[in-house]
TIKOLVEX-638696 format. One line per field, with one value per residue (C-alpha): residue number from 1; residue in three letters; x, y, z. Coordinates in nm, 2 decimals, padded with zeros to 4 digits, always signed. Layout:
<sites>
num = [NUM | ...];
residuo = [ala | ...];
east = [X | ...];
north = [Y | ...];
up = [Z | ...];
</sites>
This chain:
<sites>
num = [1 | 2 | 3 | 4 | 5 | 6 | 7 | 8 | 9 | 10 | 11 | 12 | 13 | 14 | 15 | 16 | 17 | 18 | 19 | 20 | 21 | 22 | 23 | 24 | 25 | 26 | 27 | 28 | 29 | 30 | 31 | 32 | 33 | 34 | 35 | 36 | 37 | 38 | 39 | 40 | 41 | 42 | 43 | 44 | 45 | 46 | 47 | 48 | 49 | 50 | 51 | 52 | 53 | 54 | 55 | 56 | 57 | 58 | 59 | 60 | 61 | 62 | 63 | 64 | 65 | 66 | 67 | 68 | 69 | 70 | 71 | 72 | 73 | 74 | 75 | 76 | 77 | 78 | 79 | 80 | 81 | 82 | 83 | 84 | 85 | 86 | 87 | 88 | 89 | 90 | 91 | 92 | 93 | 94 | 95 | 96 | 97 | 98 | 99 | 100 | 101 | 102 | 103 | 104 | 105 | 106 | 107 | 108 | 109 | 110 | 111 | 112 | 113 | 114 | 115 | 116 | 117 | 118 | 119 | 120 | 121 | 122 | 123 | 124 | 125 | 126 | 127 | 128 | 129 | 130 | 131 | 132 | 133 | 134 | 135 | 136 | 137 | 138 | 139 | 140 | 141 | 142 | 143 | 144 | 145 | 146 | 147 | 148 | 149 | 150 | 151 | 152];
residuo = [met | ser | leu | thr | gln | glu | gln | leu | glu | thr | ile | arg | thr | ala | ser | glu | asn | thr | phe | pro | phe | val | ser | arg | cys | gly | val | lys | val | leu | asp | leu | gly | arg | gly | tyr | cys | lys | met | leu | met | pro | phe | glu | pro | asn | ile | asn | his | val | asn | met | met | tyr | ala | gly | ala | leu | tyr | thr | ile | ala | glu | leu | pro | gly | gly | val | ile | tyr | thr | thr | ser | phe | asp | ala | thr | arg | phe | tyr | pro | ile | val | lys | glu | met | ser | ile | arg | phe | arg | arg | pro | ala | lys | thr | asp | val | thr | val | glu | val | his | met | ala | glu | glu | glu | ile | glu | arg | val | gln | ala | glu | ala | asp | ala | asn | gly | lys | cys | asp | phe | glu | trp | asp | val | glu | ile | lys | asp | thr | ser | gly | glu | val | val | ala | ile | thr | his | asn | val | tyr | gln | leu | arg | lys | ile | gly | ile];
east = [+00.77 | +00.68 | +00.86 | +00.94 | +00.85 | +01.25 | +01.31 | +00.99 | +01.19 | +01.51 | +01.38 | +01.18 | +01.49 | +01.72 | +01.42 | +01.44 | +01.81 | +01.99 | +02.05 | +02.12 | +01.92 | +01.55 | +01.70 | +01.69 | +01.36 | +01.24 | +01.07 | +00.88 | +00.73 | +00.38 | +00.33 | +00.47 | +00.44 | +00.50 | +00.44 | +00.32 | +00.43 | +00.27 | +00.52 | +00.53 | +00.69 | +00.66 | +00.58 | +00.90 | +01.14 | +01.05 | +00.89 | +00.96 | +01.01 | +00.58 | +00.56 | +00.41 | +00.59 | +00.91 | +00.80 | +01.11 | +01.02 | +00.68 | +00.87 | +01.09 | +00.79 | +00.62 | +01.01 | +01.10 | +00.78 | +00.98 | +01.31 | +01.07 | +00.83 | +01.13 | +01.34 | +00.94 | +00.90 | +01.19 | +01.50 | +01.78 | +02.07 | +01.93 | +01.83 | +01.83 | +01.58 | +01.57 | +01.36 | +01.26 | +01.04 | +00.84 | +00.60 | +00.44 | +00.14 | +00.09 | -00.29 | -00.28 | -00.01 | +00.10 | +00.07 | +00.09 | +00.28 | +00.18 | +00.12 | +00.18 | +00.04 | +00.18 | +00.02 | +00.16 | -00.06 | +00.11 | +00.03 | +00.21 | +00.53 | +00.56 | +00.46 | +00.77 | +01.04 | +00.93 | +01.00 | +01.32 | +01.42 | +01.39 | +01.44 | +01.71 | +01.44 | +01.10 | +00.92 | +00.63 | +00.44 | +00.22 | +00.04 | +00.05 | -00.12 | +00.03 | -00.25 | -00.21 | -00.35 | -00.70 | -00.67 | -00.67 | -00.46 | -00.18 | +00.00 | -00.04 | +00.27 | +00.32 | +00.60 | +00.81 | +01.07 | +01.30 | +01.39 | +01.72 | +01.85 | +02.23 | +02.48 | +02.30];
north = [-04.25 | -04.16 | -03.96 | -04.07 | -03.77 | -03.79 | -03.71 | -03.45 | -03.28 | -03.29 | -03.09 | -02.80 | -02.75 | -02.72 | -02.50 | -02.25 | -02.26 | -02.36 | -01.99 | -01.71 | -01.50 | -01.73 | -01.75 | -01.33 | -01.34 | -01.61 | -01.84 | -02.07 | -02.40 | -02.48 | -02.83 | -03.03 | -03.38 | -03.52 | -03.23 | -03.01 | -02.74 | -02.41 | -02.20 | -01.85 | -01.56 | -01.30 | -00.95 | -00.85 | -00.83 | -00.78 | -00.42 | -00.15 | +00.22 | +00.25 | +00.04 | -00.27 | -00.61 | -00.55 | -00.63 | -00.86 | -01.09 | -01.15 | -01.22 | -01.51 | -01.67 | -01.75 | -01.88 | -02.11 | -02.37 | -02.50 | -02.57 | -02.77 | -02.93 | -03.05 | -03.19 | -03.40 | -03.51 | -03.56 | -03.81 | -03.52 | -03.80 | -03.78 | -03.38 | -03.07 | -02.81 | -02.44 | -02.13 | -02.05 | -01.75 | -01.58 | -01.31 | -01.10 | -00.91 | -00.68 | -00.65 | -00.47 | -00.41 | -00.70 | -00.54 | -00.88 | -01.26 | -01.40 | -01.74 | -01.96 | -02.37 | -02.53 | -02.85 | -03.08 | -03.34 | -03.72 | -03.73 | -03.45 | -03.53 | -03.85 | -03.66 | -03.42 | -03.71 | -03.91 | -03.64 | -03.53 | -03.88 | -03.94 | -03.59 | -03.48 | -03.17 | -03.10 | -02.78 | -02.74 | -02.46 | -02.34 | -02.01 | -01.87 | -01.69 | -01.52 | -01.47 | -01.20 | -01.35 | -01.27 | -01.50 | -01.17 | -01.25 | -00.96 | -01.14 | -01.39 | -01.53 | -01.73 | -01.99 | -02.16 | -02.44 | -02.70 | -03.04 | -03.12 | -03.48 | -03.44 | -03.48 | -03.37];
up = [-00.19 | +00.16 | +00.41 | +00.80 | +01.07 | +01.07 | +00.72 | +00.79 | +01.01 | +00.89 | +00.56 | +00.81 | +00.95 | +00.63 | +00.49 | +00.81 | +00.80 | +00.53 | +00.39 | +00.58 | +00.41 | +00.50 | +00.89 | +00.89 | +00.74 | +01.02 | +00.77 | +00.97 | +00.82 | +00.94 | +00.77 | +00.55 | +00.32 | +00.03 | -00.27 | +00.03 | +00.22 | +00.42 | +00.57 | +00.72 | +00.70 | +01.04 | +00.97 | +01.20 | +01.09 | +00.72 | +00.75 | +00.49 | +00.51 | +00.53 | +00.79 | +00.56 | +00.47 | +00.21 | -00.11 | -00.14 | +00.21 | -00.02 | -00.32 | -00.11 | +00.09 | -00.29 | -00.42 | -00.10 | -00.15 | -00.48 | -00.27 | +00.03 | -00.23 | -00.45 | -00.12 | -00.01 | -00.38 | -00.58 | -00.61 | -00.50 | -00.54 | -00.95 | -01.00 | -00.92 | -00.90 | -01.08 | -01.07 | -01.42 | -01.38 | -01.15 | -01.08 | -00.90 | -00.86 | -00.51 | -00.41 | -00.07 | +00.15 | +00.40 | +00.77 | +00.95 | +00.91 | +00.60 | +00.47 | +00.14 | +00.08 | -00.23 | -00.31 | -00.61 | -00.66 | -00.69 | -01.06 | -01.16 | -00.93 | -01.13 | -01.48 | -01.41 | -01.25 | -01.56 | -01.80 | -01.63 | -01.63 | -02.02 | -02.12 | -01.84 | -01.72 | -01.72 | -01.62 | -01.34 | -01.23 | -01.01 | -00.91 | -00.50 | -00.31 | -00.02 | +00.26 | +00.56 | +00.91 | +00.85 | +00.54 | +00.25 | -00.05 | -00.03 | -00.34 | -00.60 | -00.78 | -01.11 | -01.07 | -01.33 | -01.22 | -01.37 | -01.26 | -01.42 | -01.44 | -01.26 | -01.48 | -01.82];
</sites>
């Protein structure tokens, strides 16, 4: 399944604007393709009481790629995703914008969709590094999602 530029732009717009909370955070999709996305969480307006990025904003930017990867990779007429589990390890304060980048290999996309088709659901996971503008890792997350077949 390849995506047209128009489809990618629709996904980008939806990823930034579907949820009012995400819109208020100022999240931007920097790049996307099948099984891939790079997103940015701006420092402003996500500053906490000690002048660093709010922990919830870091968690949010780590979780959002799951929905983007879903929309670029799976048949939305047959499947939907849920977040099953997520953990975050904060390594250092984020005092700039941050980015996250996720890539799901074509083989993994095919495996997950085939298993969800056969069994009604399939777990998939990845680890994510959240980086500041200098490339320093400010947090690491482990994300577990589940692709579920509609109607099961």
